[in-house]
C-alpha positions in Angstrom: -79.5 -45.5 -50.8 -76.6 -47.7 -51.9 -73.4 -47.3 -50.0 -71.6 -46.3 -53.3 -74.0 -43.3 -53.7 -73.3 -41.8 -50.3 -70.7 -39.1 -50.3 -68.3 -39.5 -47.4 -65.8 -37.0 -46.0 -62.3 -38.2 -46.5 -60.5 -39.3 -43.4 -57.1 -38.3 -44.7 -56.3 -36.2 -47.8 -55.3 -38.8 -50.4 -56.6 -37.4 -53.6 -56.9 -39.1 -57.0 -54.7 -37.9 -59.8 -57.8 -36.5 -61.5 -58.0 -32.8 -62.3 -61.7 -32.5 -61.5 -62.6 -32.9 -57.8 -66.0 -33.4 -56.2 -67.1 -31.1 -53.4 -65.7 -33.1 -50.6 -62.4 -33.6 -52.4 -62.2 -29.9 -53.3 -62.8 -28.9 -49.7 -60.1 -31.4 -48.4 -57.7 -30.2 -51.1 -57.8 -26.6 -49.8 -57.9 -27.8 -46.2 -61.3 -26.7 -45.0 -64.6 -28.3 -44.1 -67.2 -28.8 -46.8 -69.5 -26.2 -45.1 -66.7 -23.6 -45.1 -65.9 -24.5 -48.7 -69.5 -23.9 -49.6 -69.3 -20.5 -48.0 -66.1 -19.7 -49.7 -67.6 -20.7 -53.1 -70.6 -18.5 -52.4 -68.7 -15.4 -51.5 -66.1 -15.8 -54.4 -63.0 -16.9 -52.4 -63.2 -20.3 -54.2 -64.2 -20.8 -57.8 -67.6 -21.9 -59.0 -67.8 -25.6 -60.1 -68.0 -26.8 -63.6 -70.8 -29.1 -64.8 -70.2 -32.3 -66.7 -73.7 -33.7 -67.4 -75.0 -34.4 -63.9 -71.6 -34.1 -62.2 -70.5 -31.0 -60.3 -66.7 -30.7 -60.3 -64.0 -28.2 -59.3 -60.9 -27.7 -61.4 -57.9 -28.3 -59.3 -55.9 -25.6 -61.1 -58.7 -23.1 -60.4 -58.6 -24.1 -56.8 -54.8 -23.5 -56.7 -55.3 -20.0 -58.2 -58.0 -19.2 -55.7 -56.0 -20.5 -52.8 -53.0 -18.4 -53.9 -55.2 -15.3 -53.7 -56.3 -15.9 -50.1 -54.7 -13.5 -47.6 -51.6 -14.4 -45.6 -48.5 -16.5 -46.0 -47.0 -14.4 -48.7 -44.7 -12.2 -46.6 -46.7 -9.0 -47.3 -48.7 -9.2 -44.1 -47.3 -9.8 -40.6 -47.7 -13.5 -39.6 -47.9 -12.8 -35.9 -44.5 -14.5 -35.1 -42.4 -11.3 -35.3 -41.1 -10.0 -32.0 -38.4 -7.6 -30.8 -35.5 -8.8 -28.6 
């Protein structure tokens, strides 16, 4: 298989300015491994991908909305850092 056809996990998180992300980019964008991203897509925590001919792509805006719905970090739940003096 040609090197260009092999999908590689990003070593950092520099993302293209594109709105549509492939699976590895989408996982990196939300900060999880590709296998956890697959699980989150299957159980509905992350959106299903769109299809563009043979390409499978995730909409960055849909990822943002799904990420916003994840629990925690919004002040409604305790974050574990509260303590009494």
